[in-house]
Structure formats: C-alpha cells, structure tokens
C-alpha positions as CSV (number, residue, x, y, z in Angstrom):
1,M,-22.9,-50.1,71.5
2,H,-19.7,-48.0,71.1
3,K,-16.4,-49.5,70.1
4,D,-12.8,-48.3,70.3
5,V,-10.6,-48.5,67.2
6,I,-6.9,-49.1,67.8
7,Y,-4.5,-48.8,64.8
8,I,-1.4,-50.9,65.2
9,D,1.9,-49.5,64.0
10,V,4.5,-51.8,62.3
11,E,6.9,-50.9,65.1
12,D,4.5,-51.8,68.0
13,D,5.4,-55.0,70.0
14,I,2.9,-57.3,71.7
15,T,3.2,-55.6,75.1
16,A,2.4,-52.2,73.6
17,I,-0.7,-53.6,71.9
18,I,-1.9,-55.3,75.1
19,S,-1.4,-52.0,77.0
20,K,-3.6,-50.2,74.4
21,V,-6.3,-52.8,74.7
22,K,-6.3,-52.6,78.5
23,A,-6.3,-48.8,78.4
24,S,-9.4,-48.7,76.1
25,K,-12.6,-47.4,77.8
26,E,-14.9,-49.3,75.5
27,K,-16.1,-52.8,75.9
28,I,-15.6,-53.6,72.2
29,V,-12.1,-53.0,70.8
30,A,-11.3,-53.2,67.1
31,L,-7.7,-53.9,66.2
32,V,-6.6,-52.6,62.8
33,P,-3.2,-54.1,61.8
34,P,-0.9,-52.5,59.2
35,K,-0.2,-54.0,55.8
36,R,2.8,-55.7,57.4
37,I,1.0,-57.5,60.2
38,G,4.2,-57.7,62.2
39,V,3.8,-59.2,65.7
40,L,0.3,-60.6,64.8
41,Q,2.0,-63.2,62.6
42,S,2.5,-65.2,65.8
43,A,-0.3,-67.5,67.0
44,V,1.2,-67.2,70.5
45,N,0.9,-63.4,70.4
46,L,-2.8,-63.7,69.3
47,R,-3.6,-66.0,72.2
48,L,-1.9,-63.6,74.6
49,L,-4.1,-60.8,73.1
50,G,-7.2,-62.9,73.5
51,R,-6.3,-63.8,77.1
52,A,-5.6,-60.1,78.0
53,A,-8.9,-59.0,76.5
54,E,-10.8,-61.7,78.4
55,Q,-9.1,-60.7,81.7
56,S,-10.1,-57.0,81.0
57,D,-13.7,-58.0,80.2
58,K,-13.3,-56.7,76.6
59,R,-14.4,-58.2,73.3
60,L,-11.6,-58.1,70.8
61,V,-12.2,-58.0,67.0
62,V,-9.4,-58.1,64.4
63,I,-10.1,-56.0,61.3
64,T,-8.3,-57.7,58.4
65,S,-8.9,-59.5,55.0
66,N,-5.5,-61.3,55.2
67,H,-6.3,-65.0,55.0
68,A,-3.2,-66.0,57.0
69,L,-4.1,-63.6,59.8
70,M,-7.7,-64.8,59.7
71,S,-6.7,-68.4,60.2
72,L,-4.4,-67.5,63.1
73,A,-7.2,-65.4,64.7
74,A,-9.6,-68.4,64.3
75,A,-7.0,-70.7,66.1
76,A,-6.9,-68.1,68.9
77,K,-10.7,-67.9,68.9
78,L,-10.7,-64.2,68.0
79,P,-13.5,-63.0,65.8
80,V,-12.5,-61.1,62.6
81,A,-14.2,-58.5,60.3
82,K,-13.1,-57.3,56.9
83,N,-13.8,-53.6,57.8
84,L,-15.1,-51.5,60.6
85,Q,-18.7,-51.8,59.3
86,S,-18.7,-55.5,58.7
87,K,-20.2,-58.0,61.2
88,P,-17.5,-59.8,63.2
89,E,-17.5,-63.6,62.9
90,L,-15.1,-66.4,63.9
91,A,-13.3,-67.6,60.8
92,P,-13.4,-71.3,60.1
93,I,-10.2,-73.4,60.5
94,A,-9.1,-74.9,57.3
95,A,-9.2,-78.8,57.4
96,L,-6.6,-81.1,56.0
97,E,-7.4,-82.5,52.6
98,V,-7.7,-86.3,52.4
99,D,-7.7,-88.2,49.1
100,D,-11.1,-89.8,49.5
101,G,-9.8,-92.1,52.1
102,E,-8.0,-94.2,49.6
103,D,-4.6,-93.8,51.4
104,V,-6.1,-94.5,54.8
105,I,-5.3,-98.0,56.1
106,D,-7.7,-99.7,58.4
107,G,-5.8,-102.3,60.5
108,N,-8.9,-104.3,61.2
109,E,-9.3,-105.1,57.5
110,L,-5.8,-106.4,57.0
111,P,-5.6,-110.2,56.5
112,I,-3.1,-111.0,59.2
113,G,-4.8,-113.9,60.7
114,E,-4.8,-114.3,64.4
115,H,-2.8,-111.0,64.8
116,A,-6.0,-109.1,64.0
117,R,-7.5,-110.2,67.2
118,L,-4.5,-109.5,69.4
119,P,-4.0,-106.3,71.2
120,E,-1.2,-104.1,69.9
121,D,1.2,-105.0,72.6
122,D,0.6,-108.7,72.1
123,V,1.2,-108.4,68.4
124,V,4.6,-106.8,69.1
125,D,5.5,-109.5,71.6
126,E,4.4,-112.3,69.2
127,I,6.6,-110.8,66.4
128,A,9.5,-110.5,68.8
129,T,9.3,-114.2,69.9
130,A,8.6,-115.7,66.4
131,P,11.3,-118.3,65.5
132,A,13.8,-117.4,62.8
133,F,13.7,-118.8,59.3
134,K,16.0,-121.6,58.5
135,A,18.3,-121.5,55.6
136,D,17.1,-124.7,54.1
137,E,13.5,-123.4,54.3
138,L,14.6,-120.4,52.2
139,A,16.1,-122.7,49.6
140,K,13.0,-124.9,49.3
141,P,10.9,-124.2,46.2
142,P,7.3,-123.2,46.9
143,K,4.7,-125.9,47.0
144,A,2.2,-126.2,44.3
145,G,-0.5,-123.6,44.5
146,Q,1.7,-121.3,46.7
147,P,2.8,-117.9,45.5
148,T,6.5,-117.4,44.7
149,K,8.4,-115.3,47.3
150,P,10.5,-112.5,45.9
151,A,14.2,-113.0,46.1
152,R,16.1,-111.0,48.7
153,A,18.6,-108.4,47.5
154,K,22.2,-109.3,48.0
155,S,23.9,-107.7,50.8
156,G,26.9,-105.4,50.3
157,V,27.8,-101.8,49.4
158,K,25.3,-99.9,47.3
159,V,26.8,-98.1,44.2
160,P,25.7,-94.4,44.2
161,N,23.8,-93.0,41.2
162,F,26.0,-90.1,40.0
163,N,23.3,-88.7,37.6
164,T,20.9,-88.2,40.5
165,F,23.7,-86.7,42.6
166,R,24.7,-84.4,39.9
167,K,21.1,-83.2,39.4
168,K,20.8,-82.5,43.1
169,M,24.1,-80.6,43.2
170,L,23.0,-78.5,40.3
171,L,19.7,-77.8,41.9
172,A,21.4,-76.9,45.2
173,V,23.9,-74.6,43.4
174,G,21.1,-73.0,41.4
175,G,19.0,-72.5,44.5
176,G,22.0,-70.9,46.3
177,V,22.6,-68.5,43.4
178,L,19.0,-67.5,43.3
179,L,19.0,-67.0,47.1
180,I,22.0,-64.8,46.8
181,A,20.6,-62.9,43.9
182,F,17.3,-62.4,45.8
183,L,19.2,-61.2,48.9
184,V,21.2,-58.7,46.8
185,W,18.0,-57.5,45.1
186,A,16.2,-57.3,48.5
187,I,19.0,-55.4,50.3
188,V,20.6,-53.3,47.5
189,F,18.2,-52.7,44.6
190,A,14.6,-53.2,45.9
191,P,14.4,-50.8,48.9
192,R,12.5,-47.6,48.0
193,A,10.6,-44.9,49.9
194,T,7.9,-42.4,49.0
195,V,7.4,-39.4,51.2
196,V,3.9,-37.9,50.8
197,V,3.7,-34.4,52.1
198,S,0.1,-33.0,52.6
199,A,0.1,-29.2,52.9
200,K,-2.6,-26.6,53.4
201,T,-2.7,-23.1,51.9
202,N,-3.9,-20.0,53.8
203,D,-6.1,-17.2,52.3
204,T,-4.2,-13.9,52.2
205,P,-6.2,-10.8,51.0
206,V,-4.9,-7.8,49.1
207,N,-6.6,-4.4,48.9
208,T,-4.6,-1.8,47.1
209,K,-5.1,1.4,45.0
210,V,-3.8,1.2,41.5
211,A,-3.8,3.3,38.3
212,V,-4.7,1.5,35.0
213,G,-4.4,2.7,31.4
214,D,-3.6,1.4,28.0
215,K,-0.4,3.6,27.8
216,L,0.8,2.5,31.3
217,T,3.0,-0.5,32.2
218,T,2.5,-3.1,35.0
219,D,4.8,-1.9,37.7
220,L,4.5,-2.5,41.4
221,S,6.8,0.4,42.4
222,K,4.4,2.8,40.5
223,N,1.2,1.0,41.4
224,T,0.2,0.8,37.8
225,I,-1.2,-2.0,35.6
226,K,-1.4,-2.0,31.8
227,A,-5.0,-2.0,30.7
228,V,-6.8,-2.8,27.4
229,K,-8.9,0.0,26.0
230,V,-11.8,-0.5,23.5
231,V,-13.2,2.6,21.8
232,K,-15.8,3.6,19.2
233,S,-16.3,7.1,17.7
234,E,-19.2,8.8,15.9
235,K,-19.6,12.3,14.5
236,K,-22.9,13.8,15.8
237,S,-24.8,17.1,16.0
238,I,-27.6,18.5,18.0
239,D,-29.7,21.7,18.1
240,F,-30.2,23.4,21.4
241,A,-31.6,26.7,22.8
242,A,-29.3,29.5,23.9
243,S,-30.1,30.4,27.5
244,G,-27.6,33.2,28.1
245,S,-28.1,36.9,27.8
246,K,-25.8,39.7,27.1
247,N,-26.0,43.5,26.9
248,V,-24.6,44.5,23.5
249,G,-25.5,48.2,23.8
250,A,-23.0,51.1,23.5
251,K,-20.2,51.1,26.1
252,A,-19.6,54.1,28.4
253,T,-16.3,56.0,28.0
254,S,-14.2,58.6,29.9
255,N,-10.6,59.5,30.8
256,V,-8.5,58.4,33.8
257,K,-5.5,60.2,35.3
258,L,-2.8,57.9,36.6
259,T,-0.5,59.3,39.3
260,Q,2.6,57.9,40.9
261,Q,5.3,59.1,43.3
262,S,8.4,57.2,42.1
263,Q,12.0,57.8,41.1
264,T,11.4,55.8,37.9
265,S,8.8,55.8,35.3
266,T,6.1,53.1,35.0
267,S,4.5,51.7,31.8
268,V,0.8,50.8,31.9
269,P,-0.2,48.5,28.9
270,A,-3.4,48.8,26.9
271,G,-6.1,46.6,28.2
272,T,-5.3,47.2,31.8
273,Q,-8.5,46.7,33.8
274,L,-9.5,49.3,36.4
275,S,-12.5,48.8,38.8
276,T,-14.7,51.2,40.6
277,S,-15.8,50.6,44.2
278,D,-19.1,49.3,42.8
279,G,-17.4,46.6,40.8
280,L,-17.7,48.2,37.3
281,V,-14.8,47.4,35.1
282,F,-13.2,49.8,32.7
283,V,-10.3,48.9,30.3
284,T,-7.5,51.3,29.2
285,N,-7.8,52.1,25.4
286,S,-4.0,52.4,24.9
287,S,-0.7,52.1,26.6
288,V,0.7,55.0,28.7
289,V,3.9,55.8,30.6
290,I,3.7,57.5,34.1
291,P,6.9,59.6,34.4
292,A,9.1,59.7,37.4
293,S,8.6,62.3,40.2
294,T,10.3,65.7,39.8
295,L,11.9,68.0,42.4
296,G,11.3,71.7,42.9
297,G,8.5,73.9,41.8
298,S,5.2,74.2,43.8
299,C,5.7,70.8,45.4
300,F,8.8,71.9,47.4
301,P,10.0,70.5,49.8
302,V,8.7,67.2,48.4
303,A,9.0,65.9,44.9
304,C,6.1,66.3,42.5
305,P,4.5,63.0,41.4
306,G,4.5,61.9,37.8
307,S,1.1,61.7,36.1
308,A,-0.4,60.6,32.8
309,T,-4.0,60.5,31.3
310,V,-5.4,57.6,29.3
311,G,-8.8,57.0,27.8
312,V,-11.0,54.0,29.2
313,T,-14.0,52.1,28.0
314,A,-16.5,50.0,29.9
315,A,-15.9,46.3,29.8
316,E,-19.5,45.8,28.7
317,G,-22.3,47.8,27.1
318,G,-25.0,49.2,29.2
319,A,-26.3,52.3,30.8
320,K,-25.2,51.1,34.2
321,Y,-21.7,52.1,33.3
322,N,-22.7,55.8,32.9
323,A,-21.9,58.5,35.5
324,A,-19.1,56.6,37.1
325,S,-16.6,58.9,38.9
326,G,-13.9,59.0,41.6
327,S,-11.0,56.6,42.1
328,L,-10.4,53.2,40.6
329,S,-8.3,50.3,41.7
330,G,-6.0,48.0,39.7
331,A,-3.3,50.4,38.6
332,P,0.2,48.8,38.6
333,N,3.1,49.6,41.0
334,G,0.9,51.4,43.6
335,A,-0.2,54.1,41.1
336,S,-3.5,55.8,41.8
337,A,-6.2,56.2,39.2
338,N,-9.1,58.7,39.1
339,F,-11.7,59.7,36.5
340,T,-11.2,63.1,35.1
341,A,-14.9,63.3,34.3
342,P,-18.0,61.1,34.8
343,T,-18.4,58.3,32.3
344,S,-21.1,58.6,29.6
345,G,-22.4,57.1,26.3
346,G,-23.5,53.7,27.6
347,T,-26.8,52.2,26.3
348,D,-28.8,49.0,26.9
349,K,-29.5,46.3,24.3
350,V,-29.9,42.7,25.7
351,V,-29.7,39.7,23.3
352,K,-29.6,35.8,23.6
353,V,-26.1,34.3,23.7
354,V,-24.7,30.7,24.0
355,T,-23.1,29.9,27.4
356,T,-20.6,27.1,28.4
357,E,-23.5,25.5,30.4
358,D,-25.5,25.3,27.1
359,I,-22.6,23.5,25.4
360,Q,-22.2,21.0,28.2
361,K,-25.9,20.3,28.3
362,A,-26.0,19.7,24.6
363,K,-23.0,17.3,24.8
364,D,-24.8,15.2,27.4
365,E,-27.9,15.1,25.2
366,L,-25.8,13.8,22.3
367,T,-25.1,10.5,24.2
368,D,-27.7,10.1,26.9
369,S,-30.1,8.0,24.9
370,E,-27.6,5.4,23.8
371,S,-25.0,5.2,26.6
372,K,-26.1,1.9,28.1
373,E,-26.4,0.2,24.7
374,M,-23.0,1.5,23.6
375,E,-21.4,0.3,26.9
376,S,-22.9,-3.2,26.3
377,Q,-21.5,-3.3,22.7
378,L,-18.0,-2.3,23.9
379,K,-18.1,-5.0,26.7
380,S,-18.9,-7.7,24.1
381,S,-15.9,-6.7,22.1
382,L,-13.5,-6.8,25.1
383,K,-11.8,-10.1,24.4
384,G,-9.3,-11.7,26.8
385,A,-9.7,-9.1,29.5
386,K,-11.8,-8.5,32.6
387,Y,-14.1,-5.5,32.3
388,I,-13.6,-2.7,34.8
389,D,-17.1,-1.8,35.8
390,G,-17.3,1.9,36.1
391,S,-14.6,2.7,33.5
392,Y,-17.1,3.5,30.7
393,R,-16.4,7.1,29.5
394,V,-17.4,9.5,26.8
395,D,-15.0,12.0,25.3
396,Y,-15.7,14.8,22.8
397,N,-13.3,15.9,20.0
398,D,-13.7,18.8,17.6
399,V,-16.6,20.4,19.5
400,K,-18.0,23.4,17.7
401,S,-21.0,25.6,18.6
402,T,-22.8,27.8,16.0
403,P,-23.0,30.5,17.2
404,D,-20.0,30.3,19.6
405,V,-20.1,30.9,23.4
406,G,-20.9,34.6,24.1
407,V,-22.0,35.3,20.6
408,E,-25.5,36.6,20.0
409,S,-28.1,34.1,18.6
410,A,-30.6,36.0,16.6
411,S,-33.1,33.2,16.7
412,G,-32.3,32.1,20.2
413,N,-31.1,28.6,19.0
414,A,-27.7,27.1,18.3
415,T,-26.2,23.9,16.8
416,L,-23.5,21.7,18.4
417,T,-21.3,19.3,16.3
418,A,-18.7,17.0,17.8
419,T,-16.9,13.7,17.4
420,V,-18.1,11.5,20.3
421,V,-15.6,8.8,21.5
422,Y,-17.0,6.0,23.6
423,G,-14.5,3.9,25.6
424,I,-14.1,1.2,28.3
425,Y,-11.1,-0.4,30.0
426,G,-10.3,-4.0,30.9
427,L,-7.4,-5.8,32.6
428,K,-5.9,-9.0,31.2
429,T,-5.6,-11.9,33.7
430,D,-1.8,-12.1,32.9
431,E,-1.3,-8.5,33.9
432,I,-3.3,-8.9,37.1
433,D,-1.3,-12.0,37.9
434,S,2.0,-10.3,37.2
435,Y,1.1,-7.4,39.5
436,L,-0.1,-9.7,42.3
437,N,2.9,-11.9,42.0
438,A,5.2,-8.9,42.5
439,Y,3.0,-7.7,45.4
440,F,3.1,-11.0,47.3
441,K,6.8,-11.6,46.5
442,K,7.5,-8.4,48.4
443,Q,5.1,-9.4,51.2
444,L,7.0,-12.8,51.6
445,S,10.5,-11.4,51.2
446,G,11.3,-12.5,54.8
447,E,9.7,-16.0,54.6
448,S,11.8,-18.2,52.4
449,N,9.8,-21.4,53.2
450,Q,6.5,-19.9,51.9
451,R,5.3,-19.4,48.3
452,V,2.2,-18.3,46.4
453,Y,0.1,-21.1,44.9
454,D,-2.7,-18.9,43.5
455,T,-2.6,-15.1,43.3
456,G,-6.4,-14.9,43.1
457,K,-6.3,-13.3,39.7
458,S,-9.3,-15.1,38.4
459,K,-11.6,-13.7,41.1
460,A,-10.0,-10.3,41.4
461,E,-12.5,-7.4,41.9
462,F,-12.3,-3.7,41.1
463,Q,-13.9,-1.1,43.4
464,D,-14.0,2.7,43.8
465,V,-13.4,3.2,40.0
466,T,-12.9,6.8,38.8
467,N,-11.8,7.9,35.4
468,S,-8.5,9.7,35.0
469,K,-6.4,11.3,32.3
470,E,-4.4,8.0,31.7
471,G,-7.4,5.7,32.1
472,A,-8.8,4.9,35.5
473,E,-8.0,4.7,39.2
474,L,-9.4,1.8,41.3
475,T,-9.0,-0.4,44.3
476,L,-7.8,-3.9,43.4
477,I,-9.2,-6.6,45.7
478,A,-8.0,-10.3,45.6
479,T,-7.4,-13.3,47.8
480,A,-4.3,-15.3,47.3
481,K,-3.5,-18.9,48.4
482,I,-0.2,-19.0,50.2
483,G,1.4,-22.2,51.6
484,P,4.7,-23.9,52.3
485,K,7.5,-23.8,49.7
486,L,8.7,-27.4,49.3
487,D,11.9,-28.5,47.5
488,E,11.8,-32.1,46.3
489,A,15.6,-32.5,46.3
490,K,16.0,-31.0,49.8
491,I,13.3,-33.2,51.2
492,A,14.8,-36.3,49.5
493,K,18.3,-35.5,51.0
494,L,16.7,-34.9,54.4
495,A,14.9,-38.2,54.4
496,M,17.9,-40.4,53.4
497,G,18.8,-42.8,56.2
498,Q,15.9,-41.6,58.4
499,K,12.9,-43.5,59.8
500,A,9.3,-42.3,59.3
501,G,9.0,-40.6,62.7
502,E,12.2,-38.6,62.2
503,I,11.1,-37.4,58.8
504,Q,7.6,-36.4,60.1
505,E,9.1,-34.5,63.0
506,A,11.5,-32.5,60.7
507,L,8.9,-31.5,58.1
508,Q,5.8,-30.9,60.2
509,S,7.5,-27.9,61.8
510,V,7.1,-25.9,58.6
511,R,4.1,-23.7,58.6
512,G,1.3,-25.1,56.4
513,I,2.4,-28.8,56.4
514,E,-0.4,-30.8,57.9
515,N,0.7,-34.4,57.5
516,V,3.7,-36.4,56.4
517,E,3.4,-40.1,55.4
518,V,6.3,-42.3,54.5
519,N,5.7,-45.5,52.5
520,F,8.4,-48.2,52.2
521,F,8.9,-50.9,49.6
522,P,9.3,-53.8,50.0
523,F,7.4,-54.4,53.3
524,W,10.5,-55.3,55.3
525,V,12.2,-51.9,54.7
526,G,11.9,-49.6,57.6
527,T,14.5,-46.9,56.8
528,V,14.8,-44.6,53.8
529,P,17.6,-45.7,51.5
530,N,20.8,-43.6,51.3
531,D,20.2,-43.1,47.5
532,E,18.4,-39.9,46.3
533,D,17.2,-41.8,43.2
534,K,15.3,-44.2,45.4
535,V,13.4,-41.5,47.3
536,N,10.2,-40.2,45.7
537,V,8.6,-37.0,47.1
538,V,4.9,-36.4,46.4
539,F,3.2,-33.1,47.3
540,K,-0.5,-32.9,48.1
541,V,-1.7,-29.3,48.5
542,N,-5.4,-28.4,48.9
543,D,-7.2,-26.0,46.6
544,T,-4.5,-26.3,43.9
545,N,-3.9,-28.4,40.9
C-alpha cells in the first residue's frame, strides 16, 4: 500500500500540519519531524493530529527515534517508526517505579482496633467526637508494662537555623549566576549558523585552431601554445639507381641579329634565353648592346633601327637543335631576334643522371623501415607532456648525392648520405591549462558570477594535426566545467540577520546554485547572527574537489 511522507518544518504550526495531513491523497501518512520537534512537544497537539487523521480516515505514523516524542505519541495512541522502512508500532508507556512495595501502606493491616472495621467516614466522625485528654492524665506516669509516651515539644517561637539559611541563600545566588551566565551564553555567544550552498557545473566545450612549437610561447592572442620537442639524429647512407636521362652530346650553335627601334640603346646580357616557336631554347654567348635608332640615309623619312649580332648556343646537346631558323622570342625591351643562319653542330649522346625524384625516394627509404619503432622510442622519452599524435616528423640535414642531381652516372647508380633527425611534439598540462584559462576568461568576461572549476586540460584532445615550420598546427578540443562564482565573505554578510528562507531566495537566483541549506546552533536559534565570525559558509560543487 502506498504512503505519503510529510516533512514538518520547524516553523510549521499545528494547523498547518493538520492541513497537510487532510490534503494527503494516501491512506497512510508518515510525519517526519525536524530535529527540533517544535509543536509536536505538546501532547494536546498530538491528540489533535490523531483526531484529525481519524476523521479523515487516515492512518498516521510518526517517524522519530526521540524517546520523549515516542512517549507522547504513545499517550496519543499514535504508532511510531524509527525510519520510513521500519514497521510502525505503538510505543509502550513508561510505568512509575515502585520500591518493591515497601513504601506502600495497606490500611487494612494497620493495628487500629475497631477503626479498621469502620468505613472511612465513620472513622473521621469518631476521631472528631473523641473526648479530649485531661491534663492530669498527661501527668500520670505509665502503668507497669505500658510503653512510655514521648514528651510533647514545648510551644513557642522556633529559633531559625542560620547555617541552613545561609546554604540555601548561597545555592540560590549560585543558581541565579549560573542562569544568567547560561542566558548570556545562549543569547550572545552560542548562536551560530552554517550556510551550505550546493552548486552544479555545466559542461562548456572548446574547439579552436592553435599553432604549437618549442620556440613559441603560450599566447591566446596569437593562438599559440609552447610545446615540448623530443629529437634523435642519426647519420645514414643508402645506394640507389639513377633513373634520369640526359643528352650530353654536342650543342648546336649559330648567330642571332637583335634589332630595336628606340631612341636609346639597350644592353642584352650574356646568358639571355631566346626560344624558337618549337620551344627550343638558345642562350646568348656574350653580352651585346643594341644601339639607338638613327635618322637619315635609306630609311628616310623614318629612323633606321639599331641592330647588333650575337652568337647563341643550344641550352642542351642534341641533334634536335640543328637547322633551327627564323625569329626567336625573349629579347628584352621589345627587341626582335632572328637567326642569321640555320643552327648546326648538335649531336646526340644520352646518359643516366640523378634526378630530384631519385633523391626524395632515397631519403624515404632511409627511414621507412624504422619509423614506427623510432616514434615509439621518442614517445617513451616524452616526460611530463601529452603526445600530439600526428606530430612525428623526419627532417634531413647535410643531404649529399654522389653523383649530384643532373650529373651523369657512369654505372647508373648513386649514393645518398644525410643526417636524419627524428622528432615529435608534446604539450605540458600546465601550458594547456594556461591557454584554456585565458580562453574561458575571455568567454566569461561579461558574467562576473561565473567561474571555471576545471578547464578540461587532463582530457584535452588534438585533431587535424599537420606539421609546420615552427612545429605543428592542430585543433584543440576540451570540455570545461563552469559554475557559479561564490564569495564566502559576501555570502556571510548577505546572510547576517536573515532567516533560512530569505537566504535561499537570495542565493538560488544565481545560475548554477541548486540548493541552499541553513543550519542553526543551538536548536532555538532561528536567525543568522549579526556577526560574520559566527557564520560559516560551505560550498558543495559536483565533479570538483
């Protein structure tokens, strides 16, 4: 069968409790009193509760382990239970203790003669009508065999015992002093209050691009984080096959006439490349100056262009450069260039040479077989930092190919030597924390009542890692715990002179505060003292230490 549980507040009166009982929809109602049982200290109030429950056809159970309240509930015939799971039962009423009947007087056993057989009223009447003792009878000595009667005390004013009076006065004064001291302690010194604030943090994610490197500094404005770099270098060599080919035959030659219509002369340096319409390249053998145009002569009425002739040689050997004629492009300042005669003298001789692709392939082969093992070794030596997965890199210093790029290899083979530098990057937790603190401080700049409890540094992740000149670029992902920013001194000042409900209403308006509990000491205190030293503030925040 279901039951309804009603928690009684110290400020509730008996009418409020009766209203809650009547309003309950369950047949069984469990009353849970506070530590200070308040209105339930009255037997009359308990009987009123029992009568109200009976009229509402409800079964009332008092949840308590307080012996005084259990006795009061037993007198009101209300069952009690120590907790909500215990079986309710009617507590026994404590009986008066009797000293084994020794102090109980049985009137029937008293040796009072004929009075034992008289009714109570007759005994009273008989005593009232008994004749008075005569004075001479009092003076007569007792007869033989009769017990001696005790002498009566003389009448008159009794002298007080000053020692007893003095003791009583001292006890009274001492008791008064103790009472006053207790009242001063209870009212001035004893009252204290503890405000327990329970708060909840919220998960706030961060996803931002950053650059990391061992020569960088942690700076939010630059989106950089200082990294730790671990390196290991080895000098290595490898033989490889030259895959390139080159025609090293004789180069074709000829002369080119350069012509220009200009008021000033133009210099053409040696090594100037001139190209035919077929893409064949010829290089000037020496520098030459094209003179300025001249007036008069056979060119009248226009000026005669300046011209100069220079020898050219094919950029490469080969018979394909022979018999080239006509115009060429590439002359400076709009000058025109034309062969004076077809080119000749080119011959074919193809040999094996080393190419840049051969060098790169050989470099890769230097490290392919040991890259994974080397990365593992570097990770094990990365102490106090979190490894950036994907930051492993291999650099080459002092790379030399014999023969060099473009040079003939008579055997078709070549040798590459280089210093191989293996490296990885990691981020220290302190550096991650410093960056994230600055990040969230900027995010919370407009919320003064919020703070970061955990930046999420320990569970930070790195994604989209690419190597860069300084180190690496990556996406930093973390989840921070953000909750209310609480000031003990401010809360203590706010609570002074306030009741529990007023404090709860003021604090629970702050985002993240879930519950506010105010505990008073001693039990009779109901208002927070106006002394900051007597107010203790305790924070309870989930997911934090």
